C-alpha positions in Angstrom: 65.5 -83.3 -21.8 62.3 -81.6 -24.1 63.3 -80.1 -27.7 61.2 -77.9 -29.1 59.8 -78.4 -32.8 63.6 -76.3 -34.5 65.5 -77.7 -32.1 64.9 -81.3 -33.0 65.0 -80.2 -36.6 68.0 -78.2 -36.0 69.6 -81.9 -33.9 68.5 -83.8 -37.3 69.9 -81.7 -39.8 73.4 -81.4 -37.7 73.2 -85.2 -38.0 73.4 -85.1 -41.3 75.5 -82.7 -41.8 78.1 -85.1 -40.6 76.7 -87.9 -42.5 75.3 -89.8 -39.3 72.9 -92.0 -40.1 71.4 -92.1 -36.8 68.4 -94.9 -37.3 67.2 -94.8 -33.8 67.2 -90.8 -33.9 64.6 -90.5 -37.4 62.7 -93.7 -35.7 62.0 -91.2 -32.9 61.2 -88.4 -34.6 59.1 -90.5 -37.3 57.2 -91.5 -34.2 56.6 -87.8 -32.6 56.2 -86.1 -36.3 52.5 -85.6 -35.8 52.5 -83.9 -32.7 55.8 -81.7 -33.9 54.3 -80.8 -37.5 52.2 -78.1 -35.8 54.4 -76.2 -34.8 57.7 -76.7 -37.4 58.3 -73.3 -38.0 59.1 -72.6 -42.5 63.7 -73.5 -41.2 62.0 -76.5 -39.4 60.2 -78.6 -41.8 63.4 -77.2 -44.9 66.3 -78.5 -42.1 64.0 -81.6 -41.4 63.2 -81.9 -45.7 67.0 -81.1 -46.1 68.5 -83.9 -43.1 66.1 -86.8 -44.8 67.7 -85.9 -48.4 71.0 -85.7 -47.5 70.5 -89.0 -45.1 68.4 -90.9 -47.5 65.7 -91.5 -45.1 63.1 -92.6 -47.4 60.3 -92.4 -44.4 57.1 -91.8 -46.6 54.6 -91.2 -43.2 57.2 -88.7 -41.6 58.4 -87.2 -45.9 54.6 -86.4 -47.4 53.3 -85.4 -43.9 56.1 -82.6 -44.3 55.8 -82.2 -47.8 52.2 -81.7 -46.8 52.8 -79.1 -45.0 54.9 -76.7 -48.0 51.7 -75.3 -49.9 50.0 -74.3 -46.8 52.8 -72.5 -45.3 54.6 -71.5 -48.4 53.7 -68.0 -47.6 56.0 -67.8 -44.8 59.2 -69.8 -46.0 62.0 -67.1 -47.0 64.0 -67.8 -50.6 66.5 -69.8 -48.4 64.1 -72.0 -47.1 61.6 -72.4 -50.8 65.1 -72.7 -52.4 66.4 -76.0 -50.2 62.8 -77.3 -49.8 62.9 -77.7 -53.6 66.0 -79.3 -53.2 65.0 -81.4 -50.6 62.0 -82.8 -52.0 63.6 -83.3 -55.3 66.2 -85.5 -53.9 63.9 -87.8 -52.5 62.4 -88.7 -55.5 59.1 -87.3 -54.1 56.2 -85.7 -57.0 53.5 -83.7 -55.2 52.3 -81.4 -57.7 50.7 -79.1 -55.2 53.8 -78.7 -53.6 55.8 -77.8 -56.5 53.2 -75.9 -57.9 53.4 -73.9 -54.6 56.6 -73.4 -54.2 57.1 -72.3 -58.5 54.3 -69.6 -57.3 55.9 -68.2 -54.3 59.6 -67.6 -56.5 57.7 -66.2 -59.5 55.6 -63.4 -56.7 58.8 -62.7 -55.1 62.0 -63.3 -57.3 63.4 -60.2 -56.1 64.0 -61.7 -53.0 66.1 -65.2 -54.5 69.5 -64.2 -54.8 71.5 -65.7 -58.3 72.1 -68.6 -55.7 68.5 -69.5 -54.7 67.6 -69.0 -58.4 69.6 -71.3 -59.2 69.7 -74.0 -56.5 65.8 -74.5 -57.9 66.4 -73.9 -61.4 68.2 -77.3 -60.4 66.0 -79.4 -58.0 63.6 -78.3 -61.1 65.4 -79.2 -63.8 65.6 -83.1 -62.0 61.8 -83.8 -61.7 61.2 -86.9 -63.8 58.2 -86.2 -63.8 56.2 -83.9 -65.7 54.1 -80.8 -64.5 54.2 -78.6 -66.8 55.7 -75.0 -66.7 56.5 -74.7 -63.3 58.3 -71.6 -63.8 
């Protein structure tokens, strides 16, 4: 059966939630990422990044592709996706100034949309950065 990009992300996230590190699944996902990228919605991007972060799968090619999508798509992200994406990227130890700046700008511009839990998650994520980007928030 063919999964939609969102379905693939949901399955990866489900595996991560139960800490099932299926190497074959994530290898297959990685080999198909280029085909999936244009059709991923914000939730799928966030779910995939969180799955990789939770399972600590550091496939640099896949992660750089996913993180590279964020700046151009962050305007479509809801508060939950922004917070979860920031958290996942910092857990993975990825340092991408353009992505963090886009996330921070979105948070500043749309702060009224964020609940206290989401703001706390973002602030915590940014506080764990080991690279200084100047004042983000």
